[in-house]
C-alpha positions as CSV (number, residue, x, y, z in Angstrom):
1,X,11.7,18.8,-61.1
2,X,13.5,15.7,-59.9
3,X,14.4,17.6,-56.7
4,X,10.8,18.4,-56.0
5,X,9.8,14.7,-56.6
6,X,12.6,13.6,-54.2
7,X,11.4,16.0,-51.5
8,X,7.9,14.8,-51.9
9,X,9.0,11.2,-51.6
10,X,11.0,11.9,-48.5
11,X,7.9,13.7,-46.9
12,X,5.7,10.7,-47.8
13,X,8.3,8.3,-46.4
14,X,8.6,10.3,-43.1
15,X,4.7,10.5,-42.9
16,X,4.5,6.6,-43.4
17,X,7.2,6.1,-40.8
18,X,5.5,8.2,-38.3
19,X,2.0,6.7,-38.9
20,X,3.5,3.2,-38.6
21,X,5.3,4.1,-35.3
22,X,2.1,5.4,-34.0
23,X,0.1,2.3,-35.0
24,X,2.8,0.0,-33.6
25,X,2.9,2.0,-30.4
26,X,-0.8,2.0,-29.9
27,X,-1.0,-1.8,-30.6
28,X,1.8,-2.4,-28.1
29,X,0.2,-0.1,-25.5
30,X,-3.2,-2.1,-26.1
31,X,-1.5,-5.5,-25.7
32,X,0.5,-4.3,-22.7
33,X,-2.6,-3.2,-20.9
34,X,-4.4,-6.3,-21.9
35,X,-1.8,-8.6,-20.4
36,X,-1.1,-6.8,-17.3
37,X,-2.6,-8.4,-14.1
38,X,-5.9,-6.7,-13.2
39,X,-5.9,-8.0,-9.6
40,X,-9.6,-8.0,-9.3
41,X,-10.0,-11.7,-8.1
42,X,-8.6,-12.8,-4.7
43,X,-5.5,-10.6,-5.4
44,X,-7.1,-7.2,-4.9
45,X,-4.2,-6.0,-2.9
46,X,-2.4,-5.6,-6.2
47,X,-4.8,-2.6,-6.9
48,X,-4.1,-0.8,-3.7
49,X,-1.0,1.4,-4.8
50,X,-2.6,2.7,-8.0
51,X,-5.9,3.7,-6.2
52,X,-4.1,6.5,-4.4
53,X,-3.8,8.6,-7.5
54,X,-7.5,9.0,-7.6
55,X,-7.5,10.1,-4.0
56,X,-4.8,12.6,-3.8
57,X,-5.6,15.4,-1.3
58,X,-4.2,16.9,1.8
59,X,-4.5,13.9,4.1
60,X,-3.6,14.7,7.6
61,X,-2.2,11.1,8.2
62,X,-0.3,9.0,5.7
63,X,0.3,5.3,6.6
64,X,2.9,3.2,4.9
65,X,3.7,-0.6,5.3
66,X,2.4,-4.0,4.4
67,X,-0.7,-6.0,5.1
68,X,-0.2,-5.2,8.9
69,X,-1.5,-1.6,8.0
70,X,-3.9,-2.0,5.1
71,X,-5.9,-4.9,6.7
72,X,-5.7,-3.6,10.3
73,X,-6.5,0.2,10.1
74,X,-9.5,1.9,8.8
75,X,-9.4,5.6,7.6
76,X,-13.3,5.9,7.4
77,X,-13.3,5.1,11.1
78,X,-10.6,7.6,12.0
79,X,-12.8,10.1,10.3
80,X,-16.1,9.0,11.9
81,X,-14.8,9.1,15.4
82,X,-12.0,11.7,15.3
83,X,-12.5,13.8,12.2
84,X,-9.0,12.9,10.9
85,X,-8.4,12.4,7.2
86,X,-6.0,9.6,6.3
87,X,-4.8,7.4,3.7
88,X,-3.0,4.0,3.7
89,X,-0.3,3.5,1.0
90,X,0.1,-0.1,1.8
91,X,0.8,-3.2,-0.3
92,X,1.5,-6.8,0.0
93,X,4.9,-7.5,1.7
94,X,5.9,-3.9,1.3
95,X,9.6,-3.8,1.9
96,X,11.0,-0.8,3.9
97,X,12.7,0.8,0.9
98,X,9.5,0.5,-0.9
99,X,7.7,2.3,2.0
100,X,10.4,5.0,1.8
101,X,10.0,5.6,-2.0
102,X,6.2,5.7,-1.7
103,X,6.5,8.3,1.0
104,X,9.0,10.2,-1.0
105,X,6.4,10.1,-3.9
106,X,3.6,11.1,-1.6
107,X,5.4,14.3,-0.5
108,X,5.4,15.4,-4.1
109,X,1.6,15.6,-3.9
110,X,0.9,16.4,-0.3
111,X,2.5,17.1,3.2
112,X,0.8,15.1,5.9
113,X,1.1,16.2,9.5
114,X,1.6,12.5,10.7
115,X,3.3,9.5,9.0
116,X,2.7,6.0,10.5
117,X,5.1,3.2,9.5
118,X,4.7,-0.3,10.5
119,X,8.0,-1.8,11.5
120,X,7.5,-5.6,10.5
121,X,9.5,-5.1,7.3
122,X,12.7,-4.3,9.3
123,X,13.3,-8.0,9.3
124,X,14.0,-7.9,5.6
125,X,17.5,-6.5,4.6
126,X,17.3,-7.7,0.9
127,X,14.7,-8.0,-1.9
128,X,12.5,-11.0,-1.3
129,X,10.1,-11.9,-4.2
130,X,9.3,-10.5,-7.6
131,X,5.5,-11.3,-7.5
132,X,5.2,-9.0,-4.3
133,X,7.6,-6.4,-6.0
134,X,5.1,-6.1,-8.9
135,X,2.2,-5.6,-6.6
136,X,3.8,-2.5,-5.2
137,X,5.9,-1.1,-8.1
138,X,3.7,-1.7,-11.1
139,X,0.9,0.5,-9.5
140,X,3.2,3.5,-9.0
141,X,3.2,6.3,-11.6
142,X,6.5,6.9,-13.3
143,X,8.8,9.3,-11.4
144,X,12.2,9.3,-9.9
145,X,10.6,7.7,-6.9
146,X,9.5,4.8,-8.9
147,X,12.9,4.4,-10.4
148,X,14.5,4.4,-7.1
149,X,12.1,1.9,-5.7
150,X,12.6,-0.5,-8.6
151,X,16.4,-0.4,-8.5
152,X,16.2,-1.0,-4.7
153,X,13.8,-3.9,-5.0
154,X,14.9,-6.0,-8.1
155,X,15.9,-9.5,-7.6
156,X,19.0,-10.7,-9.2
157,X,17.0,-12.2,-12.2
158,X,15.0,-9.0,-12.8
159,X,15.7,-6.2,-15.3
160,X,14.6,-2.5,-15.3
161,X,13.4,-2.9,-19.0
162,X,10.7,-5.3,-17.8
163,X,9.4,-2.6,-15.5
164,X,9.5,0.1,-18.2
165,X,7.8,-2.3,-20.6
166,X,5.7,-4.7,-18.6
167,X,4.6,-6.6,-21.9
168,X,8.0,-8.2,-21.7
169,X,7.2,-9.6,-18.3
170,X,3.6,-10.5,-18.9
171,X,3.6,-11.5,-22.6
172,X,2.9,-15.2,-21.8
173,X,-0.5,-14.2,-20.3
174,X,-1.8,-13.6,-23.8
175,X,-2.8,-17.3,-23.8
176,X,-4.0,-17.2,-20.1
177,X,-6.5,-14.2,-20.5
178,X,-9.6,-14.2,-18.3
179,X,-12.8,-12.4,-18.4
180,X,-11.6,-9.9,-15.9
181,X,-8.9,-8.8,-18.4
182,X,-11.6,-7.6,-20.7
183,X,-14.1,-6.4,-18.2
184,X,-11.6,-4.2,-16.3
185,X,-9.4,-3.1,-19.3
186,X,-10.5,0.5,-19.1
187,X,-11.9,0.9,-15.5
188,X,-11.7,-1.2,-12.4
189,X,-13.9,-0.7,-9.4
190,X,-12.4,0.6,-6.1
191,X,-11.3,-2.3,-4.0
192,X,-10.4,-0.3,-0.8
193,X,-11.5,2.4,1.5
194,X,-8.7,5.0,1.4
195,X,-6.3,2.0,1.3
196,X,-8.1,-0.2,3.8
197,X,-8.8,-3.7,2.4
198,X,-11.8,-5.1,4.1
199,X,-12.1,-8.6,5.4
200,X,-15.3,-9.9,7.0
201,X,-14.4,-13.5,7.8
202,X,-14.2,-14.9,11.2
203,X,-11.6,-17.6,11.9
204,X,-10.5,-17.9,15.5
205,X,-6.9,-18.2,16.5
206,X,-7.0,-21.5,18.0
207,X,-3.3,-22.3,17.2
208,X,-0.4,-19.8,17.0
209,X,2.8,-21.3,15.5
210,X,5.9,-21.1,17.6
211,X,8.4,-18.6,16.0
212,X,11.6,-20.1,14.9
213,X,14.7,-19.1,16.9
214,X,17.1,-17.0,14.9
215,X,20.9,-17.1,14.9
216,X,21.1,-13.3,14.8
217,X,18.2,-11.0,15.7
218,X,19.9,-7.9,14.6
219,X,18.2,-5.8,11.8
220,X,20.3,-5.3,8.8
221,X,22.2,-2.2,7.7
222,X,20.0,-1.7,4.6
223,X,16.8,-1.9,6.8
224,X,18.3,0.7,9.2
225,X,19.4,2.9,6.3
226,X,15.8,3.2,5.0
227,X,14.4,3.7,8.4
228,X,16.8,6.6,8.8
229,X,15.6,7.8,5.4
230,X,12.0,7.6,6.4
231,X,12.7,9.5,9.6
232,X,14.8,12.1,7.8
233,X,12.3,12.9,5.1
234,X,9.5,13.2,7.7
235,X,11.7,15.7,9.6
236,X,12.5,17.6,6.4
237,X,8.8,18.1,5.8
238,X,7.7,18.6,9.4
239,X,5.7,15.4,9.8
240,X,5.4,13.4,13.1
241,X,6.7,9.9,12.5
242,X,5.0,7.3,14.6
243,X,6.4,3.7,14.5
244,X,3.9,0.9,15.1
245,X,3.8,-2.8,15.3
246,X,0.4,-4.3,14.5
247,X,-1.1,-6.8,16.9
248,X,-0.7,-9.8,14.6
249,X,-0.1,-13.1,16.4
250,X,2.3,-14.3,13.7
251,X,4.7,-14.2,12.1
252,X,6.4,-13.8,15.6
253,X,7.6,-10.4,16.5
254,X,10.6,-11.4,18.6
255,X,11.4,-9.5,21.9
256,X,14.8,-8.8,20.5
257,X,13.4,-7.1,17.5
258,X,11.0,-5.1,19.7
259,X,13.9,-3.9,21.9
260,X,15.8,-2.5,18.9
261,X,12.6,-0.5,17.9
262,X,12.2,0.7,21.5
263,X,15.9,1.9,21.4
264,X,15.6,3.5,18.0
265,X,12.5,5.5,18.9
266,X,14.2,6.6,22.3
267,X,17.3,7.7,20.4
268,X,15.4,9.9,17.9
269,X,12.6,10.9,20.2
270,X,10.0,9.1,18.2
271,X,6.7,7.5,19.3
272,X,6.7,3.7,19.1
273,X,3.5,1.7,19.9
274,X,3.7,-2.1,19.9
275,X,-0.1,-2.9,19.7
276,X,0.7,-6.5,20.8
277,X,1.2,-5.1,24.3
278,X,-2.2,-3.4,24.3
279,X,-4.6,-6.0,23.2
280,X,-6.7,-5.8,26.3
281,X,-6.9,-2.1,26.1
282,X,-7.9,-2.2,22.5
283,X,-10.5,-4.8,23.3
284,X,-9.3,-7.4,20.7
285,X,-10.8,-11.0,20.9
286,X,-8.9,-13.3,18.7
287,X,-11.8,-15.6,18.7
288,X,-13.9,-13.1,16.6
289,X,-11.6,-10.4,15.5
290,X,-9.4,-12.1,13.0
291,X,-10.3,-13.6,9.6
292,X,-7.2,-15.9,9.4
293,X,-6.5,-17.3,12.8
294,X,-4.5,-14.4,14.1
295,X,-2.3,-13.3,11.1
296,X,-4.5,-10.3,10.3
297,X,-7.5,-8.6,11.9
298,X,-11.0,-8.7,10.2
299,X,-13.0,-5.6,9.9
300,X,-14.4,-5.9,13.5
301,X,-10.9,-6.0,15.0
302,X,-9.6,-3.4,12.7
303,X,-12.3,-1.0,13.9
304,X,-11.3,-1.5,17.5
305,X,-7.6,-1.0,16.6
306,X,-8.4,2.1,14.7
307,X,-10.3,3.6,17.6
308,X,-7.5,2.8,19.9
309,X,-5.0,4.5,17.5
310,X,-7.4,7.5,17.1
311,X,-7.4,8.1,20.8
312,X,-3.8,7.9,20.9
313,X,-3.4,10.5,18.0
314,X,-5.9,12.7,19.9
315,X,-3.9,12.7,23.2
316,X,-0.4,12.9,21.5
317,X,-0.7,15.1,18.4
318,X,-2.1,18.4,17.3
319,X,-4.3,16.9,14.6
320,X,-7.4,19.1,14.0
321,X,-10.8,17.5,14.0
322,X,-12.2,18.6,10.6
323,X,-15.8,17.3,11.0
324,X,-17.0,20.9,11.2
325,X,-15.3,21.7,7.9
326,X,-18.2,21.5,5.4
327,X,-16.1,20.8,2.3
328,X,-14.0,18.1,4.0
329,X,-17.0,16.7,5.9
330,X,-19.1,16.3,2.6
331,X,-16.3,14.3,1.0
332,X,-15.5,12.2,4.0
333,X,-19.1,11.5,5.1
334,X,-19.5,10.1,1.5
335,X,-16.5,8.0,1.9
336,X,-17.8,6.6,5.3
337,X,-21.2,5.9,3.5
338,X,-19.3,3.9,0.8
339,X,-17.3,2.1,3.5
340,X,-20.5,1.2,5.4
341,X,-22.2,0.0,2.1
342,X,-19.2,-2.2,1.3
343,X,-19.3,-3.6,4.7
344,X,-23.0,-4.6,4.4
345,X,-22.4,-6.2,1.0
346,X,-19.5,-8.2,2.2
347,X,-21.5,-9.5,5.2
348,X,-24.4,-10.4,3.0
349,X,-22.2,-12.3,0.7
350,X,-20.4,-14.0,3.6
351,X,-23.8,-15.0,5.1
352,X,-25.0,-16.3,1.8
353,X,-21.8,-18.5,1.4
354,X,-20.4,-16.7,-1.6
């Protein structure tokens, strides 16, 4: 009898412990989701990485890099004019090792025919800033690629445990919660069009700062290591790698940097396009085609650049025009419609002074 009572007690204790753990885990998960930044104000770029998981498909083109891709290239326009399906896996100040691990992860879902990488991040050989790390890494799903990206990106004062349990990093926000934290707790509206983050402002490039001279213009070993890794993973999966430099007027893209990319592309038989050298052909007018005085293009400049890239891809790749594919066309024509609607809404808000 006593043995049965002991057994019952142990079972009740086990059940109590399990229920308690479930309750505690649920509460922690709720609080963690609550305090994590929602990036729905002026920092919408923080939502770009996670949006990819709602758009996984067989894209013909995957584009990786920083703001020089996600604000300068427009996937719906590549579809409209050339019938190419594409997605930009971009994020704010995306470092080259982050680009690599995002690409590595992408290959677990799909196998693009073309990969485009913007080379501006070659200037960084070491981790730079935790806030930008978070805008890339927090949005990634857990995988070996995310673990690798975190390890490669962490600043000296960062810890892996803070990425595993973001509540440890963001707990102080519990006293700083905003309406958006509640509004977008479960669902957030899409902020981008297949990774393109739209800007409709017009601020002429009246003044372009001079670039500071550097003591050494040589890209670092770590940067080259990951550029090699990007090239090799593309070769492994049969993707054509195209290196590009966006036509941003600043920060300055030094001639010495450009020469290194020209040499690298020649060494490995890669395509490299420095769009700064083709602004007239692209048709860019920095009086009307930039929203921040030349740092990035607005939507009008981005559409011009995208059409120039599309023509290049048409002449230099074997990408198929999929506009005659009814299934793909139905999906991408809808994406194009949503893009045009977003553009019209943003222009209306701009003109109303909002």
